[in-house]
N, C-alpha and C positions, 0 to 999 in steps of 0.2 A: 673594746673598739679602740681606733685610732685617737679619738678626740678624748677619750677618758683617761689615757695613759699620760704619765708626766713625759713632758717634751725632752727633756735631757736623757730620761731612760730611753725613748724613742731613737734618739740622735746617735746615742751610744751603741744601740743594737744595729743600726744602719751603718755606722762607721766600721763596726767589728764584722759584719756581713760582707761590706765592700772589701775589707782587707782580707777576709777568707778567699773570696772569689778571684782577688788580685793574687794571692799566694798559689792557689789550685791553678790558675792560668799560667802564671810563670813556672811552675813546676812541670806543667804539661809541655809548654812551649820550648823550654830549656832541656827536655828530656834527652835529644840527640847529642847535646854536650857530653853529657855523664854517661849515658847508656846508647851508644851509637846504633845498634841493631834496633833494640826495643823502642828506643826513643824516636826512631822514624814513624813508628806505629802511633805512638802517642801524642806526636806533636800536632796533627791535625785536630785533635780533640781539644785544643785550647781555645778554639773558637766556643764551645759550649758554654763555659762559664761566662764568657763576655755576653753570649745571647741570654743567658739566665739572669745576667747582671742588668742588661737592657730591658726585660720584661719586668724584673721586679723593683729595680732603682730608678728606671726613668731617666730623667735628667742628672741623676747622680751617677749615672753610668761613666760619665767623662772622666770623673776622679778615679774610678775603678782602672779604666783604660790608660790613664797617665802614670799611675802608681805601678800597674804592670810593666809599662814601658821603662820606668826607672829601675825596678827591678831586675829587668832582663839587661839593662844597660851594665849593672853590676856584675851581672853573670858572663854576658858576652854581648858585645855590640852587634855583631852580625845577627843574632837571634831577635835582638830589640829591632833592629831595622826591618826585619822581615815582620815581626808584628805589627810595627807602626805602618807599614805599607801594604801589608796583605792580610794576614790573619785577624789582626783587630778590626778593621774596617769591614771586612766579610762578616764578622760577629754582629756587628752594629746594623749593617745594611740588611742582612737576613731577618733580623728582628722587626723590620718594617712588615712583614707578611701577615702579621696579627692585626693590621689596621685595615677594617673591612672597607673603607671608603676609598681606599687606592686601587686603582685596576691591578691584576696580578701581572701584566706585562710591564708596567711602570717598576714595579718592586724586582722583578726579575732582571729588569735592564740597569737598574741601579747597582744591585750586588755584582751582577756580572762584569758592568763597567768598573766598578771598584777593583774587584780581585785582577781583572785584565791590566788596568792599569798599573797596579800595585807590582804584579809580575813582570810588566814591561820595564818598570822602573828598576826592579830588582836585578833583571838581567842586563839591561843596556846602559843603565846609569851608574848604579851601584857596582855593578860588575861581580856578583857573587861567582866564585869560581865554578862551583857545581853545576849551577844553571847555565852559566856561559858554554860550559864544555859540551852540555846536552844540545843547546840551541845553536852555537856556533855562529852563524850571521843571520841578519834578518832577511826573510822571503816570505812570500804571501802564506805559503803552506804552514811555517811556523807560528804565524801571526793567527791564522785562522784555528789553528790546533790550539793554542792558548785560549783563545775567545771560546771554543767549543768546550775545553776543558773547564774553563772559569764558568760557563753557563751550566752545566752538569754538575759541577762541585757546588754551585749556589743552589740549584735545585734539591740537592741532597740536604744541604744545611737549612733551606727553607722548609722542607718536610719535617726535618728534626725540630725545628723550631715549633712548628704547630704541634707536634706531641709534646713537646716540653711545656707549650702553654696549656694545653689540655690537662696535663699532670699537676702543674700548679694550680689551676683553677679549681680541681677535684680536692686538692690538699686544703685550699683556703674555704671551700664551700663545706668540707667536712669538719673544719674547726669552727663553723659558724661565722666566717668573714674575719676572724682574727688572726692576724699574721704573725702573733708572738707567742 
């Protein structure tokens, strides 16, 4: 059990696990830099390690988030900014779906708002060339399209979060409550 283990051993395992999740997130998110075609399919999966980190690490997930951002800055500043404004906050926000006391509409509103705002910042303030070429100028159809996409994308990741939570709970219960 958690209380019977040596604290330094537990702390070391959490640091190693955080580092592993950060590395996996970085590899998935930076995949388009190294593998342009395959990487575009792998990059959206970078929210999954963030979700796993939020579910297992709780308040320690901030260290993972910052470590991933720093690693991405070493690889590509553009990818780091995308992670910082869109992918990372989405992973953190959809993790709230497991909190039973918060109404579902509030959970979906938060994750949709974070992803929409991140996308708007990437398009109109950061000025990522790929997104700017697709969007062009600001109009109501584009804004509603981004919000609808963000809502559907958030719902998809909320569903994945619930599946991940069930799987994690079954693993922990099979091990008798011991996570190590």
